[in-house]
C-alpha positions in Angstrom: -87.2 24.3 1.9 -85.9 23.8 5.5 -83.9 26.3 7.5 -80.9 24.2 7.1 -81.3 24.1 3.3 -81.7 27.9 3.2 -78.6 28.3 5.4 -76.5 26.0 3.2 -77.6 27.8 0.0 -76.8 31.1 1.7 -73.3 29.9 2.4 -73.0 28.9 -1.2 -73.4 32.5 -2.1 -71.2 34.2 0.6 -68.4 31.7 1.3 -66.8 31.6 -2.2 -66.4 35.4 -2.1 -64.9 35.7 1.3 -62.8 32.5 0.8 -61.1 34.2 -2.0 -60.3 37.2 0.2 -58.8 34.9 2.9 -56.8 33.1 0.1 -55.4 36.5 -0.8 -54.3 37.0 2.9 -52.7 33.6 2.8 -50.9 34.1 -0.5 -49.4 37.4 0.7 -48.2 35.8 4.0 -46.7 32.9 2.2 -44.8 35.3 -0.1 -46.4 33.9 -3.3 -47.6 37.4 -4.2 -46.2 40.8 -3.2 -47.3 44.4 -3.3 -46.0 44.9 -6.8 -48.3 42.1 -8.0 -51.2 43.5 -6.1 -50.7 47.0 -7.6 -50.4 45.6 -11.1 -53.3 43.3 -10.8 -55.5 46.0 -9.2 -54.8 48.3 -12.2 -55.6 45.5 -14.6 -58.9 44.9 -12.9 -59.9 48.5 -12.7 -58.8 49.5 -16.2 -59.5 46.4 -18.1 -61.2 43.3 -16.8 -64.0 44.9 -14.6 -65.1 47.4 -17.4 -65.2 44.4 -19.8 -67.3 42.4 -17.4 -69.7 45.3 -16.9 -69.8 46.0 -20.7 -70.5 42.4 -21.7 -73.1 41.8 -18.9 -75.0 44.9 -19.9 -74.8 44.0 -23.6 -76.3 40.6 -22.9 -78.8 41.9 -20.4 -82.6 42.0 -20.9 -82.9 45.7 -20.0 -86.7 45.4 -20.0 -86.3 43.3 -16.9 -83.2 44.8 -15.4 -83.3 48.6 -16.1 -85.4 50.3 -13.4 -85.0 54.1 -12.9 -86.8 53.8 -9.6 -84.1 51.3 -8.4 -81.3 53.7 -9.4 -83.1 56.7 -7.8 -83.7 54.8 -4.6 -80.1 53.7 -4.3 -78.9 57.4 -4.8 -81.4 58.6 -2.2 -80.5 55.9 0.3 -76.8 56.7 -0.2 -77.4 60.3 0.5 -79.4 59.4 3.6 -76.6 57.1 4.9 -74.1 59.8 4.1 -76.1 62.4 6.1 -76.6 60.0 9.0 -72.9 59.2 9.1 -72.1 63.0 9.0 -74.5 63.7 11.9 -73.1 60.9 14.1 -69.6 62.0 13.3 -70.3 65.6 14.5 -71.7 64.3 17.7 -69.3 61.5 18.6 -66.1 61.7 16.5 -63.1 64.1 17.0 -62.9 66.8 14.4 -59.8 65.6 12.5 -61.2 62.1 12.1 -64.7 63.0 11.0 -64.1 63.0 7.2 -62.4 59.6 7.4 -65.2 58.3 9.6 -67.9 59.4 7.3 -66.3 58.0 4.2 -65.6 54.6 6.0 -69.2 54.4 7.3 -71.0 54.9 4.0 -68.7 54.0 1.1 -69.0 50.3 0.2 -67.0 48.1 -2.1 -69.9 47.5 -4.5 -67.7 47.2 -7.6 -66.0 44.1 -6.4 -67.5 42.5 -3.4 -71.1 43.6 -4.1 -70.9 42.6 -7.7 -69.4 39.2 -6.8 -72.1 38.5 -4.3 -74.8 39.5 -6.8 -73.3 37.2 -9.3 -73.2 34.4 -6.8 -76.8 34.8 -5.9 -78.5 35.7 -9.2 -75.9 34.9 -11.9 -75.9 37.1 -15.0 -79.1 38.8 -14.0 -77.4 39.9 -10.7 -74.4 41.2 -12.6 -76.6 43.2 -15.0 -78.6 44.8 -12.2 -75.4 45.5 -10.2 -73.7 46.9 -13.2 -76.4 49.4 -13.8 -76.2 50.5 -10.2 -72.4 51.0 -10.5 -72.9 54.2 -12.5 -74.7 55.7 -9.5 -72.3 54.1 -7.0 -69.2 55.5 -8.7 -70.6 59.0 -9.1 -72.2 59.4 -5.7 -69.4 57.7 -3.6 -66.6 59.7 -5.2 -68.4 63.1 -4.9 -69.7 62.6 -1.4 -66.3 61.2 -0.2 -64.5 64.3 -1.5 -67.1 66.6 0.2 -66.6 64.8 3.6 -62.8 64.7 3.4 -62.5 68.3 2.1 -64.9 69.7 4.8 -63.0 68.0 7.7 -59.6 68.1 6.1 -56.7 69.0 8.5 -55.2 72.1 7.2 -52.1 74.1 7.9 -52.7 77.7 9.0 -53.2 79.9 5.9 -53.6 77.0 3.5 -56.3 76.7 0.9 -58.9 74.0 0.7 -56.6 71.8 -1.5 -59.6 70.5 -3.4 -59.4 70.6 -7.2 -63.0 70.0 -8.3 -62.0 70.3 -12.0 -59.6 67.4 -11.5 -62.2 65.4 -9.5 -64.9 65.8 -12.2 -62.4 64.9 -14.9 -61.4 61.7 -13.1 -65.1 60.7 -12.6 -65.8 61.3 -16.3 -62.7 59.2 -17.3 -63.6 56.4 -14.9 -63.4 53.1 -16.9 -66.4 51.7 -15.0 -68.6 54.7 -15.9 -67.4 54.6 -19.5 -68.3 50.9 -19.8 -71.8 51.5 -18.4 -72.4 54.6 -20.7 -71.0 52.7 -23.8 -72.9 49.4 -23.2 -76.4 50.8 -22.3 -77.4 52.3 -25.7 -75.9 49.2 -27.5 -78.0 47.0 -25.3 -81.1 49.1 -25.9 -80.6 48.8 -29.7 -80.1 45.1 -29.5 -76.5 45.2 -30.9 -74.7 41.8 -30.7 -71.0 41.1 -30.9 -69.6 38.3 -33.0 -69.3 35.0 -31.1 -65.5 35.1 -31.2 -65.5 38.6 -29.6 -67.9 37.5 -26.9 -65.9 34.4 -26.1 -62.6 36.3 -25.9 -64.2 39.1 -23.8 -65.7 36.5 -21.4 -62.3 34.9 -21.0 -60.8 38.3 -20.1 -63.7 39.3 -17.9 -63.6 36.0 -16.0 -60.3 37.2 -14.4 -62.1 40.0 -12.6 -63.7 38.7 -9.5 -61.1 36.1 -8.3 -58.2 38.5 -9.1 -59.8 41.5 -7.4 -60.9 39.5 -4.3 -57.3 38.1 -3.9 -56.0 41.6 -4.1 -58.4 42.8 -1.4 -57.1 40.1 0.9 -53.5 40.8 0.1 -53.9 44.5 1.0 -55.6 43.9 4.4 -53.3 44.6 7.4 -54.2 43.1 10.7 -51.2 45.0 12.2 -53.1 48.3 11.5 -55.8 47.1 13.9 -53.5 47.4 16.8 -53.1 51.1 16.4 -56.4 52.2 18.0 -59.8 50.8 17.1 -62.7 52.5 18.9 -63.5 54.9 16.1 -62.9 52.2 13.5 -65.3 49.8 15.3 -68.0 52.5 15.4 -67.6 53.2 11.7 -67.5 49.5 10.9 -70.7 48.8 12.8 -72.4 51.6 11.0 -71.2 50.3 7.6 -71.9 46.6 8.2 -75.0 46.7 10.5 -76.8 50.0 10.8 -76.8 51.2 7.2 -77.6 47.8 5.5 -80.4 47.2 8.1 -81.9 50.7 7.6 -81.5 50.9 3.8 -82.9 47.4 3.2 -85.8 48.0 5.5 -86.6 51.2 3.7 -86.3 49.5 0.3 -88.7 46.8 1.4 -91.1 49.4 2.8 -91.3 51.2 -0.5 -92.0 48.0 -2.4 -88.7 46.4 -3.6 -88.5 42.6 -3.5 -86.9 39.6 -5.0 -83.7 40.2 -7.0 -83.8 44.0 -6.7 -84.1 43.9 -2.9 -81.4 41.3 -2.8 -78.9 43.3 -4.9 -79.7 46.4 -2.9 -78.9 44.6 0.3 -75.7 43.2 -1.0 -74.5 46.6 -2.2 -75.3 48.3 1.1 -73.8 45.5 3.1 -70.5 45.5 1.1 -67.4 46.3 3.3 -65.7 49.7 3.0 -64.0 50.2 -0.4 -60.3 49.9 -0.6 -60.4 53.1 -2.7 -61.3 55.0 0.5 -57.7 54.5 1.7 -56.3 56.1 -1.5 -58.6 59.1 -1.3 -58.1 59.6 2.4 -54.3 59.5 2.0 -54.4 61.9 -1.0 -56.5 64.4 0.9 -54.6 64.4 4.2 -57.0 62.2 6.1 -56.0 59.6 8.8 -54.8 56.7 6.6 -54.4 54.4 9.6 -58.0 54.8 10.7 -59.1 54.2 7.1 -57.0 51.0 6.9 -58.6 49.9 10.2 -62.1 50.4 8.9 -61.4 48.6 5.6 -59.9 45.6 7.5 -62.6 45.4 10.1 -65.5 45.7 7.7 -64.0 43.1 5.3 -63.6 40.6 8.2 -67.1 41.4 9.5 -68.7 41.0 6.1 -68.3 37.2 6.0 -70.7 37.1 9.1 -73.0 40.1 8.5 -73.7 39.4 4.8 -74.3 35.7 5.4 -76.7 36.5 8.3 -78.5 39.2 6.3 -79.0 37.0 3.2 -80.2 34.1 5.5 -82.8 36.3 7.3 -84.1 37.8 4.0 -84.4 34.3 2.5 -86.2 32.9 5.6 -88.6 35.8 5.4 -89.2 35.1 1.7 -88.2 38.6 0.6 -85.4 37.6 -1.8 
């Protein structure tokens, strides 16, 4: 396969995903969709279609080939290392009130939507299955570590408490529909349980709404206006998220022996842009929401270039 063939096949993976994001931007500007639609569609994806997609993909998965405890453990460890590196850099280079937001923006990727969509585009159902198993680790680690960062560097009024309700956080994690779908589907898949054909077909119809709807919503929520309100810290966090962490984590994964589909999915997850959920959490915990919006916008725009380049390089090297 020539370099041109590899490049074209790489575009076949990345372009559909980011084209849907830009379609979302266009639809919002044309007034065809509004914030009410985005809010409703986002809830539908989070509570219904994405859990269904994860459930059905795991139920249909060959766990003998997709379930790898070492993969899950490596992702958790690499996430901790990227979190620690972001924390260290923030302490050296970022103003104290912005450190929590910087750390979250630099390590927390949108694996549940963008990462999963890219994995599906590159590896089909096998990519979704591998990605879905990783999502349990993603949801747990990202939420807990984000709260730690934001709570530690949270701006507080004099005499105020920490403002962190750990009981509520744990309750929300345990009630997360994505975690529930992983926990529910895994034992059924291990036991070889099969749903009736009509249930699988109906579920697949419903689940097929997930990726296009979610990607359109991501595009519709991007604000280029926010980028005009200061960008140096946002650029630093975005470069860490889209260049430094994917490069470091993927190199480490290759060094310890991951290759093929597993290495590819790891790269796509670590190279995903900052999650939109980071904005909600930063706002709820008193962080700088404008900086968070800047990071989300920049990383999403950068991803169309960095993800394509990364996949191309890994394919040329014959690693994925």
